[in-house]
C-alpha angles and dihedrals in degrees: 000000000000122000114250116250124241096254091053090049092049091056093036093240138138116241090248093058118140124238089255091053090049092052092048093048090049092052091048093049091049089054095046094049098035118130088239090065098086093181091069092064088071088070106031137036121236090258093049091050090050091052091046091049090051090051091050089053093049092045092050096047091047096047097043093057110074096212095045089045092052092050090047092049091051092048089052094048093244091124130017125245111214121240097013108110114192115233110257108240126167111245118238116252097213113045118220135145088262093050091050089051092049092047090049092049093048088055089054095243128140128211087252090056091053095042092051094046096043101029090229111145112255091232088062093048089053092047089051094050092046091042089234091159094174090063092055126091125242116319092251088064094044090052090055092045094051092047091049092048093047091050092048093048089051102244112177090228113026090175090061090052090050094048093048095047094044090050089052090049092048092051094049 
């Protein structure tokens, strides 16, 4: 069973969701995280809600468009693109910002490549690689970012990458 990608998680969808299901999930997410829902402010700051709302928009616009969705699914390893072998690079044992950076560089990817493919702001990618935890948003977002990065980079176990990095962040 494949791991669900971040955009699908944001909209609480399965990767095989229909266009109608995507539209309905988007409408529900917009209602849940709307500024008029005062209960949500108990869990998120105004800035975090704004970032989440932006992610919801990006997720929706990516998943509703068949070509953008296909490219996204390929980047997340949910479907295979023919004739594009991924460079074989040994995964780091201990996950840190520096090891993620080194792994990314060995795969020949820039921060711009990852930012474009994952829609994670470059400033957050830099903060992750530099382990500048104060510059990162709430842990719930960081968890999603790390999972998305690990999936995009092709880690065998993205969840292990997430657990390791989040533990490092917690201990900082």
